[in-house]
C-alpha positions in Angstrom: 112.9 97.6 93.8 111.4 99.1 96.9 109.4 96.7 99.1 105.7 97.3 99.2 104.3 97.2 102.7 101.7 94.7 103.5 98.7 96.8 104.3 96.2 94.0 103.9 96.1 93.2 107.5 97.4 95.8 109.7 96.5 98.7 107.3 92.9 97.3 106.9 92.4 97.3 110.7 93.7 100.8 111.1 92.1 102.4 108.2 88.6 102.5 109.9 85.8 104.6 108.2 85.0 107.8 109.9 88.5 108.1 111.4 91.2 110.6 110.5 94.5 108.8 109.3 98.1 109.6 109.0 99.4 110.2 105.4 101.0 107.0 105.0 97.8 105.2 106.1 95.7 107.3 103.7 98.1 106.4 100.8 98.0 102.8 101.7 94.1 103.0 101.8 94.1 104.9 98.4 96.2 102.2 96.8 94.3 99.4 98.2 90.9 100.6 97.9 90.7 103.2 95.1 93.3 102.4 92.5 91.8 98.9 91.7 88.5 100.8 90.7 90.3 102.6 87.9 88.9 100.6 85.1 85.2 101.0 86.2 85.9 104.7 87.0 87.3 105.3 83.4 84.4 103.5 82.0 82.0 105.7 83.8 83.9 108.9 82.8 83.9 107.8 79.1 80.3 107.2 79.2 79.4 110.3 80.8 81.7 112.9 79.4 81.7 114.0 75.6 85.3 115.3 75.4 87.4 112.2 75.4 90.5 114.1 75.5 89.7 115.3 79.0 89.1 111.8 80.5 92.6 111.3 82.0 92.5 114.8 83.6 89.0 114.2 85.0 90.3 110.9 86.6 93.1 112.8 88.0 90.6 115.4 89.6 88.5 112.7 90.9 91.6 111.0 92.6 92.8 114.4 94.0 89.4 115.1 95.5 89.0 111.5 97.0 92.5 111.6 98.4 92.1 115.0 99.9 88.7 113.9 101.5 90.2 110.8 102.9 92.9 112.9 104.6 90.0 114.3 106.6 88.1 111.1 107.1 88.3 107.7 105.5 84.9 107.1 103.7 82.8 104.2 104.9 82.1 102.9 101.4 84.9 103.6 99.0 83.2 102.7 95.6 80.0 104.7 96.2 82.1 107.7 97.4 84.4 107.4 94.3 81.5 107.5 91.9 79.6 110.3 93.8 82.8 112.5 93.6 83.1 111.7 90.0 79.5 112.6 89.3 79.8 115.8 91.3 83.0 116.8 89.5 81.2 116.2 86.0 78.2 118.2 87.2 80.5 121.0 88.3 82.3 121.0 85.0 79.0 121.0 83.1 77.9 124.1 85.0 81.2 125.9 84.3 80.9 125.2 80.6 77.4 126.6 80.3 78.5 129.8 82.2 81.1 130.8 79.6 79.3 132.4 76.6 80.6 132.2 73.0 80.9 136.0 72.7 83.3 136.0 75.9 85.5 133.3 74.3 85.6 135.2 71.0 86.6 138.4 72.8 89.5 136.8 74.9 92.1 137.7 72.3 91.1 141.4 72.1 91.8 141.6 76.0 95.6 141.3 75.4 95.9 138.9 78.4 99.1 137.1 78.6 98.9 133.7 77.3 98.8 130.8 80.1 102.2 129.3 79.4 104.2 127.6 82.1 106.9 129.6 83.5 110.5 128.3 83.9 109.9 127.1 87.5 106.8 124.9 86.3 108.9 123.5 83.5 111.6 122.6 85.9 109.2 121.0 88.3 107.6 119.1 85.4 111.0 117.8 84.1 111.9 116.7 87.7 108.6 114.8 88.1 109.1 113.0 84.7 112.7 112.1 86.0 111.2 110.6 89.1 108.4 108.8 87.2 111.1 107.4 84.8 113.3 106.3 87.8 110.1 104.6 89.4 109.4 102.8 86.2 113.0 101.6 85.8 112.6 99.9 89.3 109.6 97.8 88.0 110.3 94.2 86.7 110.3 94.3 82.9 107.0 92.5 82.2 105.2 94.6 84.9 106.8 97.8 83.5 105.7 96.8 79.9 102.1 96.2 81.0 101.9 99.6 83.0 103.3 101.4 80.0 100.9 99.8 77.6 98.0 100.6 79.8 98.8 104.1 81.2 100.8 105.5 78.3 99.5 103.7 75.2 95.9 103.3 76.7 95.4 99.8 75.7 92.8 97.7 77.4 93.7 94.6 79.5 92.5 92.3 76.7 94.7 94.2 74.3 97.7 94.0 76.6 97.3 90.4 77.2 97.2 89.7 73.4 100.3 91.8 72.8 102.3 90.4 75.6 101.0 86.9 75.0 99.9 86.4 78.6 96.4 85.8 80.3 94.3 88.7 81.2 94.5 87.8 84.9 98.3 88.1 84.6 98.0 91.5 83.1 95.6 92.5 85.9 98.3 91.3 88.5 101.1 93.2 86.7 99.1 96.4 86.6 98.1 96.2 90.2 101.7 95.4 91.3 103.1 98.1 89.0 100.7 100.9 90.2 101.3 99.9 93.9 105.1 100.0 93.3 105.0 103.2 91.5 103.0 104.9 94.3 105.2 103.5 96.9 108.3 104.8 95.1 107.0 108.2 94.1 105.3 108.8 97.4 108.2 107.6 99.6 110.4 110.0 97.6 108.1 113.0 98.3 107.9 112.2 101.9 111.7 111.9 102.3 112.3 115.1 100.5 109.7 116.9 102.6 111.3 115.6 105.8 114.7 116.9 104.8 
């Protein structure tokens, strides 16, 4: 398993709000400051969005926006920035949903527009991403991997995971934090290594 760099001291001092950071510093900031807020973010999204099937996609869109903004400048206060971003995303989605009329949706099939199916290149990229994710999961310790899969794939709460695994909720929380950090480290280090080649 890849070693996770200790960003608690050096990274915290270098990731100053209002200062542009290098990509590794932004990733370290994101893993340290944003990812631990996932549970409260998901709670916020579930409470404020009707279509529960879109919650995971909304979370990813929020993460992308926060990460992209942090590449320009690390926000001074992470939690308010994260929730402001999420709120703005929900507002934009609601506005877009109101613009499309029911008649326009009914007439889409009559336009003979090609269906939006992924091409072979996108399918290949998706399969490669899944292979990389599986390889990253394989590098996790077994109990950590089990907790991450139960949370991220099966969608169980920490309490449910603790009951299923027969461990304390605190231990589940630690397994999830360690697992997400290790996955991010493994996946992002692979991407940076490939882009340098």
